[in-house]
N, C-alpha and C positions, 0 to 999 in steps of 0.2 A: 504494500500500500504506500509506503513512504517513497519507494522508487517511482511509482506511478505519479504521486503528487509532485515529486521533484521534476519528472518529465514534463508535467503540465506547467510548472513554473518556468522551465526553460523554454517551452514552446510559446508561452505568453509573451516572451521578449523577441521572438522571431517574427519577421515580416509576414510570413505565411503561417504563423503559429496557431492562430485561431482556427483556420481552415484545417490544419493538420489535427488539432485537438478534436474538432467536430468529426473528422473522419475516423479517429480512434474510438470515439464514443459511439457514434451511430453508423459508421461504415459507409460504403458506397455500393450497396447491394445491387443496384441496377447497372453499375459500370464494371462489373466483374466480367472478364473475358471468358468465352466458352471453354478454353483449355483449362483454366483454373477451376471452373465448375466441374468439369469431367475428372480432373485430378483429385479434387476434394471428394467427389462422389465415389471414386474408386477406393480412396482411403477409408471412407465411411463404410463401404461394403466390406472391406477387409476387417475393420474393427468389429462391425456387426457380426461377421462370420465367426470371429474369435469368441465373441460373447455367446453366440448360439451354440457353438461346439463345446465350450467350457462353461455352459450356464450352471451346471450343478455346483461346481466349486464356488462360482461367484455368488449364487443364491445362498449357499451355506455360509459363506463369509458374511453376507449381509444380514441374513435372517436367523441363522442358527450356528454361530461360531463354536459353541461348545460341542455340538455334534461333529463339526468339521475337525476339531481337535481330537475327539475320540476316534475318528476314522483316520487319524494321522495325516491329515492334509497339511501341507506346508502353507498355512494361512498367510504367513509373511510374504510368500512368493505371489499368491493370488492377489493379495492386497497391493503389492508393488505393481503387478501386471495391470490391475484395474486402474490404478492412478496414472501409470505411464500411458495407457491407452486414452484415458480421460484427458491428459495433458496434450496429447497429439491431436485429438479431436478439437479441443477448445482452441488451441493456438492456430490450427488450420482454418477454423471458421471465423475467428476474431479478425483475421486479415480481410475477410469478405464482408462480414456483417457488423463488425464493431463490438465493443465490450458490452454495451447495454443490451443489444439484441441477443447476443449469445447467452448471457446470463439470464435474461428474461425467458428465453426458450428453455433453459435448463431448469428454472425454478417454477415459473408460474403454471405451466400445464400440469406439472407433477402435484403442485399444491391444490389446484382445482380438482384434479382427479382424486386426490387423497381426501378431500372434503366429502365426496359423495360415494366413493367405492371402497370396499374392503379387500377384495381379491386382487392380486397382482395383475392378472390378465385383464380384468375390468379397468383397473387403474391405467394400464398401458393404453388400452383402446380409448378411454376417455381423455387421457392426456394427449394422444395423437389427434383426437377430434378437436380439442380446444386449440392446440397449436395450429392445426390446418385452418379452422374457421377464423381464428384471430389473424392469421397470415393473409387470408383472402380479404377480410374486412380491412386490415391495415393497407394492403395494396390498393384496394378500391378507394379508400379515403385518400391515400397518397395521390392517386390518379385524378380523382374528382376535385380535390381541394388544393392540388399542386403543393403537397407537403413532402418533406424528406421521407423516403420510404422506410428506412430503418426505424426512425422515431415514430412514424405512424403505426408500424407493426407493434412496437413496444407499448404504445398507448392502447392499442386494441387488446393486447395481452393483459394490460393493467385493468381495462374495462371488464374483461372476462373474469379476472380474479375478483373484482368488486362485485360483479353479478353473482358469482359463485358464493361469495361471503354473505351477500344479502339473501340469496336462496337458502343457504344453510341456516341463517338466523330465522327466517320465516318458518322453515321446516321444524326447528327446535321449538319455536313458539306454538306452532300448531299441535305438536305432540304433547305439550304440557297440559 
């Protein structure tokens, strides 16, 4: 965090610093070249394949580490592998989408899904649905209102989270 703040301070003194700062935060998602998209897609497919093939140790690490230890899994290895793959995915996407967009996609759909679903399968489906609908809404708002695309998608994700929170609060009040 301190390094990021120091970078922002340095960029604020540069003639093009504000523009570079904006690109770092919200990215230039519409200006990404097709080769970079294909390269990133291939990387995501590879990481996804690793997660599918080794889903059992990853799930044990996340949801039942005691059982993983009893089965003599090297949890430190799976933990390291998970975070290494996570780092690769995040850094590759930050170059395209910016910090705000990447972390909004990482957090908000998962929180929305967690509010309403208990099973992992349902949470995944609901999270993907929230991310997809928010992306489409953000892209549409960006197009119609001539807004920066990354920021519009982040705001659409934020609106989805707000609506999920309101929906959950209403659900709790009704059940009382």
